[in-house]
Backbone as a ProteinNet text record, in pm:
[ID]
protein_1_A
[PRIMARY]
MIVQLKGIGMSEYESKVYLTLICINSASPRELHETTNIPGGRVYETLTNLEKKGFIISNRQSPVRYRVADIPHTIERLKQEAVTRYDTLGIALETYAALTCIDQLGQTYTIQSEWGIENQIRFLLKTAKNELLIISDDPGFYQYFAEELSQAVKRVSVNSVVSNKKTAKKIPFPCYLADKDTKESLFQPPILRKMSLPTKVIIYADRKEVLAVYVRDGKKEAVFTRNNIYADFITRTVMRNQVRVSP
[TERTIARY]
8257	8147.4	8046.2	8020.7	7926.8	7978.3	8107.6	8167.3	8149.7	8172.7	8158.9	8013.5	7920.4	7779.5	7732	7782.6	7748.7	7804.8	7915.7	7977.4	7891.9	7798.7	7710.1	7571.6	7557.8	7433.2	7345.9	7385.4	7305.6	7330.6	7228.3	7247.9	7311.4	7348.2	7408.4	7308.4	7183.6	7081.5	7057.7	7051.3	7030.6	7145	7266.7	7383.4	7376.9	7341.3	7335.2	7226	7107.8	6997.9	7032.7	7093.7	7128.9	7230.7	7334.7	7436.8	7379.7	7287.5	7224.3	7141.1	7066.7	6985.8	7073.5	7191.1	7283.2	7323.2	7343.6	7390.6	7281.7	7157.7	7053.9	6950.5	6977.3	6897.6	6764.8	6676.6	6549.7	6509.3	6426.2	6387.6	6265.6	6194.5	6082.8	6136.2	6057.6	6101.7	6134.3	6053	6078	6211.9	6240.7	6367.9	6486.1	6471.9	6579.7	6598	6487	6494.7	6572.4	6541.5	6608.1	6754.1	6784.4	6921.8	7013	6959.7	7045	7036.4	6934.7	6910.1	6871.3	6830.3	6777.3	6633.8	6593.8	6456.3	6352.5	6244.8	6144.5	6089.4	6054.7	5999.7	6098.4	6225.2	6328.8	6354.9	6333.6	6352.1	6254.1	6125.9	6025.6	6062	6101.9	6141.2	6261.3	6357.1	6478.9	6447.6	6362.6	6325.5	6251.6	6164.6	6091.9	6189.2	6287.8	6387.3	6470.9	6515.6	6598.2	6519.7	6391.3	6309.8	6287.9	6265	6248.2	6373.8	6489.6	6616.8	6655.2	6579	6604.1	6707.2	6743.9	6844	6782	6656.3	6590.9	6452	6393.2	6257.1	6179.6	6046.9	5962.5	5872	5814.8	5725.4	5582.6	5556.1	5423.9	5314.3	5349.5	5253	5248.3	5166.1	5157.7	5180.3	5281.1	5373.1	5474.5	5511.2	5602.8	5745	5815.6	5956.7	6036.3	6160.7	6247.2	6371.2	6420.8	6549.1	6622.6	6752.3	6837.1	6808.4	6797.5	6783.4	6913.9	6907.7	7026.2	7142	7250.6	7360.1	7430.1	7471.5	7535.7	7446	7315.9	7222	7214.5	7211.6	7204.9	7328.6	7444.8	7569.9	7575.6	7534	7533.7	7438.7	7322.1	7225.8	7285.2	7355	7417.7	7523.1	7598.5	7699.8	7634	7528.8	7460.6	7399.3	7341	7282.3	7390	7508.1	7616.8	7666.6	7681.6	7727.1	7628.1	7499	7395	7395.2	7410.2	7409.8	7526.3	7646.1	7762.7	7756.4	7703.7	7687.1	7591.2	7480.7	7381.6	7441.4	7517.7	7581.4	7681.9	7760.2	7859.8	7797	7688.6	7619.3	7561.8	7504.8	7446.5	7552.9	7669.2	7776.3	7832.2	7847.6	7896.6	7799.3	7670.5	7568.7	7568.4	7578.4	7581.5	7700.8	7816.9	7937.6	7922.3	7861.1	7843.7	7745.4	7640.1	7536.5	7576.4	7659.9	7692.3	7824	7897.6	8028	8010	8082.3	8079	8158.5	8097.2	8164.1	8277.5	8395.5	8514.2	8608.4	8684.9	8776.7	8897.1	8935.7	9062.5	9082.5	8980.1	8998.6	9079.7	9198.7	9289.1	9319.6	9314.9	9341.1	9441.5	9527.4	9620.5	9567.5	9567.6	9521.1	9640.1	9672.4	9794.9	9771.1	9647.3	9619.9	9554	9583.5	9523.3	9371	9322.2	9178.1	9115.7	9180.6	9127.9	9122.4	9226.3	9230.6	9120.3	9107.8	9004.2	8865.5	8845	8715.2	8683.5	8785.3	8763	8734.9	8804.4	8779.1	8636	8593.6	8456.9	8355.4	8385.6	8294.9	8276.8	8387.4	8378.9	8302.6	8331.3	8264.3	8114.3	8078.7	7939.2	7858.1	7924.1	7848.6	7858.2	7941.2	7950.1	7811.3	7776	7641.2	7635	7744.9	7739.9	7853.7	7975.9	8090.9	8208.5	8279.6	8404.9	8510.8	8626.1	8740.5	8851.3	8895.9	8998.4	9123.4	9234.6	9363	9452.6	9470.8	9551.3	9588.4	9710.1	9757.2	9763.9	9715.5	9729.5	9616.4	9643.5	9538.7	9477.8	9560.5	9513	9400.5	9406.6	9301.7	9168.7	9167.7	9044	8987.8	9075.3	9030	8974.4	9044.2	9006.2	8871.7	8848.4	8724.6	8627	8636.4	8552.5	8403.8	8361.9	8219.7	8172.2	8249.8	8211.8	8209.8	8306.7	8312.1	8193	8155.3	8041.7	7912.6	7899.3	7781.7	7783.3	7902	7913.7	7878.2	7920.5	7892.9	7742.7	7664.3	7519.4	7454.7	7525.1	7464.6	7515.3	7647.2	7708.8	7802.1	7852.8	7951.5	8087.4	8142.3	8272.9	8370.1	8480.1	8582.7	8718.3	8797.3	8931.1	9034.8	9144.9	9255.5	9376.4	9432.2	9549.1	9658.9	9779.4	9890.6	9930.4	9864.1	9897.2	9772.3	9768.7	9652.1	9633.7	9740	9730.5	9637	9652.8	9565.1	9423.5	9410.5	9279	9190.8	9250.3	9173.9	9109	9158.9	9107.5	8998.2	8965.5	8869.5	8736	8626.7	8497.7	8409.1	8466.9	8389.6	8474.6	8418	8493.2	8634.3	8729.4	8870	8941.4	9033.3	9102.1	9253.1	9323.3	9468.9	9525.8	9606.2	9658.2	9751.9	9742.9	9838.5	9964.6	10063.7	10193.2	10181.3	10103.3	10090.1	10024.8	9923.1	9854.9	9948.1	10026	10121.7	10221.9	10272.4	10378	10324.8	10202.5	10154.1	10060.8	9992.3	9895.1	9932.5	9991.1	10029	10140.9	10219.3	10321	10333.4	10241.2	10242.3	10380.4	10421.8	10555.6	10592.8	10499.9	10533.1	10561.5	10486.8	10510.4	10634.7	10658.1	10778.5	10902.9	10896.5	11009.4	11040.1	10935.3	10952.8	10973.1	10982.6	11001.1	10890	10764.5	10648.1	10564	10578.9	10505.2	10353.6	10284.1	10139.3	10068.9	9967.6	9891.3	9760.3	9689.4	9561.2	9523.4	9456.8	9398.6	9252.2	9164	9020.4	8964.8	8896.8	8826.1	8676.5	8609	8466.2	8386.1	8294.2	8203.8	8278.1	8401.4	8481.4	8506	8506.7	8533.4	8612.7	8606.6	8681	8790.7	8909.4	9024.5	9091.6	9115.9	9189.4	9310.1	9429.4	9553.3	9619.1	9636.3	9698.3	9839.8	9936	10075.9	10143.8	10269.1	10342.4	10461.2	10469.5	10583.2	10643.7	10770.4	10841	10764.5	10710.5	10643.4	10500.1	10450.3	10313.4	10231.4	10104.4	10016.6	9979.4	9979.2	9927.3	9838.2	9762.3	9675	9653.6	9621.7	9581.8	9443.7	9350.3	9213.9	9183.8	9137.5	9103.1	8956.2	8884.4	8743.4	8730.3	8641.4	8620.5	8749.7	8818.7	8942.7	8911.8	8972.9	8939.1	8988.4	9079.2	9131.9	9066.6	8985.8	8932.6	8848.6	8764.8	8680.2	8764.2	8861.8	8948.3	9028.3	9085.6	9166.3	9080.8	8962.2	8874.1	8837	8798.8	8762.4	8879.3	8996.1	9115.5	9154.5	9155	9192.3	9097.1	8967.4	8868.7	8868.4	8907.7	8910	9024.9	9134.7	9258	9289.9	9205.8	9239.4	9170.7	9222.7	9167.2	9105.1	8978.3	8909	8961.3	8988.3	9040.4	8954.2	8861.1	8773.8	8655.2	8545	8526.5	8474.1
24155.4	24079	24037.3	24125.6	24091.6	23972.4	23971.5	23859.9	23729.3	23732.1	23611.5	23564.5	23658.3	23620.9	23565.8	23620.3	23566	23425.3	23399.5	23267	23159.6	23197.6	23098	23099.2	23169.7	23161.1	23284.4	23391.7	23514	23588.4	23662.5	23751.9	23881.2	23970.4	24097.1	24179.3	24186.1	24261	24200.3	24068.1	24001.7	24033	24031.1	24061.7	24203.1	24299	24439.7	24461.8	24404	24419.5	24354.2	24236.2	24163.6	24243.2	24293.8	24370.6	24500.8	24561.3	24684.4	24658.4	24548.2	24513.6	24486.3	24427.5	24405.6	24540.2	24640.2	24771.5	24851	24846.2	24934	24859.6	24731.9	24649.9	24607	24701.5	24666.1	24777.4	24740.2	24840.2	24793.2	24891.2	24861.4	24851.7	24793.7	24788.7	24928.1	25027.9	25163	25215.8	25194.8	25241.7	25171.9	25044.1	24971.1	25021.1	25055.2	25112	25243.1	25328.4	25458.9	25445.6	25344.8	25328.2	25262.7	25165.2	25086.4	25130.8	25213.1	25256.2	25140	25027	24915.7	24950.9	24928.5	24960.2	24900.6	24975.4	24935.2	24795.5	24763.5	24631.6	24520.4	24544.8	24443.4	24428.3	24533.1	24524.1	24422.7	24430.5	24335.8	24192.2	24175	24040.8	23988.9	24077.8	24039.3	24001	24077.3	24047	23913.6	23888	23760.7	23643.8	23656.6	23549.6	23528.3	23637.7	23625.4	23561.5	23592.8	23534.4	23385.6	23347.3	23205.4	23125.4	23187.4	23119.9	23119.7	23192.4	23191.3	23291.3	23387.3	23485.6	23601.2	23632.4	23742.7	23698	23777	23750.6	23882.1	23873.3	23993.3	23993.8	24112.3	24122.9	24082.1	24052.4	24005.2	24106.7	24233.9	24339.1	24439	24539.3	24645.6	24780.3	24857.6	24825.5	24718.2	24633.1	24523.7	24576.1	24516.1	24550.3	24420.5	24430.1	24311.9	24331.9	24221.7	24222.9	24092.6	24091.2	23974.6	23864.6	23740.3	23626	23605.4	23533.2	23509.9	23457.6	23533.5	23501.5	23370.1	23343.4	23214.2	23095.1	23107.4	22998.7	22980.8	23091.3	23084.3	23017	23054.6	22996	22846.9	22806.8	22664.5	22587.3	22646.9	22582.2	22565.3	22667.2	22659.8	22549.1	22536	22429.5	22292.2	22270.9	22141.7	22112.6	22214.8	22197.3	22162.4	22225.4	22197.9	22055	22009.1	21871.4	21772.6	21796.4	21707.4	21708.1	21827.4	21840.3	21763.6	21777.5	21709	21558.2	21517.3	21373.6	21312.4	21382	21332.9	21326.3	21429.9	21430.7	21317.4	21295.3	21188.5	21052.7	21024.4	20896.6	20883.7	20993.5	20991.1	20963.4	21027	21007.1	20865.4	20814.2	20676.7	20576.7	20599.2	20510.6	20519.6	20641.7	20662.5	20590.8	20603.5	20538.1	20387.3	20332.4	20187.4	20136.2	20214	20169.7	20185.3	20286.3	20314.8	20254.6	20192.5	20135.5	20019.8	20025.1	19917.9	19799.8	19680.8	19561.2	19517.2	19566.7	19526.9	19456.4	19363.6	19287.9	19371.7	19356.9	19411.8	19560.3	19641.4	19786.2	19825	19881.1	19908.8	20058.1	20110	20250.9	20264.9	20364.7	20395.6	20516	20507	20616.5	20664.3	20792.4	20841.6	20945.3	20967.8	21063.3	20991.5	21038.8	20980.8	20991	21109.1	21129.1	21030.4	21011.9	20920.9	20776.8	20736.2	20599.9	20579.9	20675.3	20665	20661.8	20744.1	20749.2	20616	20554.5	20427	20314.8	20316.8	20216.6	20230.1	20352.2	20374.5	20330.9	20357.8	20319.2	20167.7	20093.6	19947.3	19893.9	19948.7	19902.6	19932.7	20042	20084.3	20018	19983	19935.6	19785.3	19715.1	19569.5	19508	19416.5	19359.1	19225.3	19149.5	19015.8	18985.9	19028	18978.6	19074.3	19081.7	19156.9	19068.6	19061.7	18991.9	19094.1	19109.1	19207.9	19136.3	19168.6	19109	19221	19223.9	19332	19300.5	19337.8	19328	19465.4	19568.5	19705.9	19742.2	19750.2	19785.4	19921.8	20012	20146.1	20144.6	20051.5	20040.3	20006.8	19906.5	19862.5	19969.3	20047.3	20153.3	20271.3	20311.6	20429.4	20409.6	20287.8	20259.8	20176.3	20188.8	20108.2	20128.4	20252	20279.1	20219	20239.4	20186	20033.6	19973.2	19827.2	19772	19839.7	19792.5	19798.8	19899.3	19909.5	19801.2	19773	19670.5	19532.5	19504.8	19375	19349.1	19454.9	19440.6	19403.8	19434.5	19414.8	19291.2	19267.5	19162.1	19077.4	18970.7	18886.4	18955.4	18983.6	19049.8	18956.3	18924.8	18837.6	18906.3	18888.1	18946.2	18836.5	18848.4	18754.1	18830.2	18781	18844.3	18739.1	18786	18691.1	18661.4	18729.5	18700.7	18712.7	18637.7	18633	18763.2	18838.9	18964.5	19061.5	19070.8	19158.9	19104.8	18973.7	18910.1	18945.2	18955.2	18981.9	19120.5	19209.5	19346.7	19365.5	19260	19270.8	19209	19288.7	19241.2	19170.6	19110	19031.8	18913.4	18815.6	18694.2	18720	18657.5	18679	18544.9	18537.9	18412.3	18433.2	18329.1	18333.4	18279.5	18359.7	18324	18203.9	18119.4	18009.9	18061.5	17975.1	18016.3	18076	18011.5	18059.9	18197.7	18219.1	18348.1	18457.5	18425.3	18523.4	18565.8	18469.8	18498.7	18565	18528.9	18579.2	18699	18717.8	18825.8	18936.1	18900.4	19005.9	19092	19034.7	19110.7	19050.5	19087.8	19031.1	19041.8	18939.4	18936.3	19062.3	19116.3	19233.6	19355.3	19368.3	19480.6	19456.5	19327.9	19294.3	19323.6	19292.1	19316.4	19465.6	19547.8	19693.7	19759.2	19675.4	19725	19821.3	19780.5	19861.7	19785.1	19814.9	19744	19754.6	19643.5	19640.7	19670.6	19759.5	19794.7	19716.1	19706	19635.2	19596.4	19481.8	19440.3	19406	19464.5	19440.4	19376.3	19262.2	19197.4	19218.9	19284.1	19311.9	19230.4	19149	19069	18981	18945.3	18854.4	18905.9	19039.4	19094.8	19225.8	19298.2	19423.4	19410.5	19463.8	19449.6	19585.4	19620.7	19742	19703.2	19734	19705.6	19837.2	19859	19982.1	19949.3	20026.5	20003.5	20137	20132.2	20253.2	20272.3	20392.8	20428.8	20559.3	20554	20671.5	20737.7	20654.8	20706.1	20750.6	20742.5	20785.3	20668.6	20666.7	20560	20579.8	20469.3	20464.5	20340.6	20330.9	20214.7	20181.4	20055.3	20009	19947	19995.2	19942.5	19874.1	19748.7	19673.9	19635.3	19674.5	19639.2	19516.3	19425.3	19302.1	19221.3	19204.6	19127.6	18979	18918.9	18780.8	18678.1	18719.2	18625.8	18641.8	18745.9	18778.2	18665.1	18603.7	18495.7	18376.4	18337.5	18223.9	18250	18371	18403.6	18403.3	18462.2	18466.8	18326.2	18240.3	18103	18028.7	18044.9	17974.1	18020.3	18151.3	18205.9	18157.9	18167.2	18130.4	17980	17900.3	17754.3	17710.9	17782.1	17735.7	17803	17897.9	17968	17905.4	17938	17889.1	18007.3	17992	18101.8	18115.2	18239	18263.9	18357.3	18432.9	18522.3	18562.6	18614.2	18614.1	18478.7
23208.9	23267.9	23161.7	23066	22958.9	22879.4	22851.6	22777.4	22855	22984.8	23066.9	23074.3	23086.5	23092	22957.3	22849.3	22716.8	22702.9	22773.4	22769.2	22834.2	22922.9	22985.6	22921.8	22808.1	22732.7	22730.5	22797.4	22792.7	22661.6	22617.5	22503.6	22553.8	22462.5	22504.4	22585.3	22538.8	22612.4	22751.3	22758.4	22886.8	22982.9	22931.2	23014.9	23069.3	22982.6	23025.3	23129.4	23106.4	23201.5	23334.9	23329.6	23452.6	23534.8	23470.6	23541.6	23596.5	23521.3	23568.3	23692.5	23693.5	23810.5	23932.3	23911.4	24023.5	24083.9	23997.5	24043.5	24115.4	24063.9	24118.9	24203.9	24230.4	24322.6	24262.8	24225.6	24162.3	24066.8	23967.7	23867.9	23792	23733.7	23645.9	23503.3	23411.8	23272	23217	23253	23202.7	23252.9	23381.8	23438.4	23370.4	23340.2	23272.9	23130.5	23064	22929.2	22931.6	23031.6	23039.9	23080.8	23161.4	23211	23108.8	23035.5	22943.5	22798.3	22767.7	22628.2	22537.3	22596.4	22517.2	22478.3	22353	22309.8	22403.9	22429.4	22527	22505	22379.4	22349.4	22380	22353.4	22378.8	22528.5	22606.7	22751.4	22810.3	22769.6	22819.7	22780.8	22656.6	22608.4	22686.5	22711	22782.7	22926.8	22992.9	23131.1	23140.1	23043.7	23042.5	23030.9	22941.6	22922.5	23048.1	23111.7	23231.7	23346.5	23355.8	23462.8	23437.3	23311.2	23277.3	23308.7	23288.5	23313.2	23461	23544.9	23688.6	23736.6	23651.2	23692.5	23770.7	23743.6	23812.5	23859	23950.2	23996.2	23993.4	23985	23983.8	24105.2	24135.2	24251.2	24218.2	24091.5	24047	24080	24083.3	24113.4	23998.1	24014.5	23915	23985.1	23945	23834.1	23874.8	23779.8	23806	23821.2	23916.7	23936.7	23943.4	23902.6	23896.4	23981.8	24034.7	24105.7	24076.5	24108.5	24081.4	24183.7	24135.4	24225.8	24301.9	24413.7	24496.9	24412	24408.1	24315.6	24349.6	24475.9	24505.4	24469.4	24499.4	24464.8	24313.5	24241.1	24094.2	24036.3	24086.9	24036.1	24066.3	24186.3	24222.3	24131.6	24103.5	24013.2	23873.5	23826.3	23693.5	23688.7	23798.2	23803.8	23792.4	23871	23870	23733.6	23672	23539.1	23436.5	23449.8	23356.5	23370.7	23496.6	23520.3	23461.6	23487.9	23435.1	23282.8	23224.5	23078.8	23015.6	23074.8	23018.8	23042.1	23157.5	23183.5	23081.9	23057	22961.2	22821.5	22785.3	22653.7	22641.4	22748	22744.4	22721.9	22796.1	22780.3	22640.6	22589	22454.6	22348.3	22361.5	22264	22270.6	22392.5	22408.3	22346.8	22371.3	22314.9	22162.9	22113	21967.7	21905.2	21969.9	21918.4	21916.5	22023.8	22032.1	21927.3	21900.5	21807.7	21661.5	21632.7	21493.1	21447.3	21541	21503.1	21404.8	21294	21195.6	21249.7	21242.3	21294.2	21203	21229.3	21154.3	21250.1	21197.7	21282.1	21320.8	21447.5	21493.3	21478	21502.7	21500.6	21624.6	21605.1	21716.6	21725.4	21850.6	21875.6	21989.7	21979.8	22087.4	22164.5	22297.5	22382.3	22464.8	22455.4	22518.8	22628.2	22666.1	22774.3	22891.3	23012.5	23132.8	23125.2	23081.7	23073.1	22974.8	22860	22759.6	22809.2	22882.5	22936.5	23040.7	23134.2	23236.9	23174.1	23072.1	23005.6	22937.4	22876.2	22807.6	22907.7	23020.6	23124.7	23175.4	23205.5	23253.5	23148.5	23022.7	22914.4	22909.9	22920.4	22917.7	23038.6	23156.4	23277.6	23273.9	23207.3	23205.1	23093.3	22982	22865.6	22841.2	22917.9	22900.4	22919.1	22830.8	22834	22907.9	22906	22966	23063.1	23028.3	23104.9	23098.5	23209.2	23216.3	23280.4	23217.3	23274.2	23292.6	23417.5	23450.2	23496.1	23433.8	23470.3	23521.9	23653.1	23711.4	23855.6	23891.4	24029.6	24094.5	24024.7	24071.4	24168.1	24301	24397.5	24367	24313.4	24280.9	24179.8	24085.8	23984.9	24050.2	24137.7	24202.2	24296.2	24357	24446.2	24367.4	24261.5	24184.3	24114.6	24065.4	23992.3	24075.7	24208	24297.4	24270.1	24251.9	24229.9	24098.6	23991.4	23860.8	23861.2	23932.9	23941.5	24019.2	24128.5	24208.2	24128	24043.1	23956.9	23849.3	23795.4	23691.5	23745.7	23869.5	23932.2	23941.8	23958	23969	23835	23723.5	23591.9	23518.6	23528	23447.8	23532.8	23473.9	23541.5	23537.2	23654.1	23662.7	23733.2	23667.7	23724.8	23714.8	23817.9	23818.5	23838.1	23765.3	23779.8	23832.5	23943.7	24004.1	24018	24044.8	24055.1	24198.6	24295.8	24435.3	24523.3	24631.9	24720.3	24797.7	24818.4	24892.7	24821.9	24689.8	24612.4	24610.8	24600.7	24593.3	24712.3	24830.7	24951.9	24950	24864.9	24861	24755.9	24682.9	24573.4	24615	24615.5	24667.2	24565.5	24463.6	24367.9	24323.8	24250.6	24217	24166.7	24233.1	24202.1	24189.1	24094.6	24065.8	24067.7	24108.4	24114.7	23984.3	23917.8	23786.7	23792.5	23689.2	23678.9	23610.1	23592.9	23538.1	23399	23312.1	23174.7	23169	23251.2	23252.7	23302.7	23407.4	23459.2	23352.8	23278.1	23181.1	23054.7	23013.1	22885.1	22894.3	23008.3	23016.2	23114.6	23228.5	23322.1	23264.5	23178.9	23106.9	22966.9	22876.3	22741.1	22676.9	22602	22542.4	22466.1	22386.6	22305.7	22392.6	22505.3	22596.5	22680.8	22715.9	22791.5	22708.4	22580.5	22491	22480.3	22488.5	22477	22614.2	22719.2	22857.6	22897.7	22871.7	22906.8	23009	23138.5	23242.7	23221.9	23237.9	23219.7	23351.4	23347.7	23466.6	23475.7	23365.2	23365.2	23222.7	23209.6	23082.2	23108.9	23029.9	23045.8	22918.6	22937	22826.4	22850.5	22756.5	22770.5	22670.3	22722	22638.2	22537.5	22572.4	22490.3	22348.4	22333.7	22200.9	22203.8	22315	22323.8	22428.8	22396.3	22485.7	22505.7	22630.9	22664.2	22747.4	22699.7	22772.1	22810.3	22941	22991.3	23038.5	22992.8	23028.1	23056.9	23098	23135.2	23041.1	22984.4	22899.1	22951.9	22988	23040.2	23155.3	23244.4	23362.4	23340.3	23217.1	23187.7	23133.4	23168.3	23120.9	22973.9	22902	22766.2	22757.4	22650.5	22637	22490	22466.8	22334.2	22348.5	22267.9	22270.9	22138.2	22145.8	22025	22030.7	21926.4	21914	21824.5	21860.7	21783.9	21768.9	21881.4	21882.7	21859.4	21758.3	21720.9	21822.5	21912.8	22012.8	22150.1	22167.5	22300.7	22358.3	22276.8	22326.2	22369.6	22287.5	22319.9	22447.1	22459.2	22576.7	22702.5	22694.8	22811.4	22857.2	22762.4	22795.9	22859.2	22799.3	22847.5	22987.6	23007.6	23137.9	23246.6	23220.5	23322.3	23350.9	23253.3	23270.9	23361.3	23356.8	23422.3	23556.1	23598.3	23721.7	23843.5	23961.5	24086.9	24161.1	24196.1	24264.7	24406.6	24447.3	24582.3	24664.6	24602	24676.5	24591.2	24651.3	24795.7	24841.1
[MASK]
+++++++++++++++++++++++++++++++++++++++++++++++++++++++++++++++++++++++++++++++++++++++++++++++++++++++++++++++++++++++++++++++++++++++++++++++++++++++++++++++++++++++++++++++++++++++++++++++++++++++++++++++++++++++++++++++++++++++++++++++++++++++

């Protein structure tokens, strides 16, 4: 238990005092000193830290006594704090990466994990500054990222190109029906078609970043290109030649 409590940020003394309080319900600093053999001065310091962190509460009387705060409530609070902490860190790292990236032409990366692909899609949907062009017939994509897409629509121009009207009816933002050239060259790019790798989605962000998700041996993979020199031309060409079908 001490190892697990240290894993969430407690010190060894804090872990021992906390577990002791669970066992004996309530105690004074002197009783905890005698029970745990922790030096008296360190017991007071440890109790102060545990109370600040919300693990224990005191009776605010003299002599002061301490007891453990409601454990289920404490654990739920820790979960929420952890989620918030990781969300904040994720946004900070994404922002840092975007701000510090050196503008080089055609920086290309391969992503081979489902988590990595989903994270990159969310990053593009969240950080696009002006425009997103999505080329996909996969209803699952639009459903899975519905929340992120709805948020993106509020900030930037979001357009989707599909190859059939059935899919178009399920998309709640501007949707276009692909012409013959777009179907042949983008829904299944020649290089991926040659390698027999079905394409799931292609995202063009701000006419410079491109993410292509495809399937290899039943698993999703992706290629992400930053500062793609063709992205602006392709986006312009695609949007010029398509016919809007919804909404």
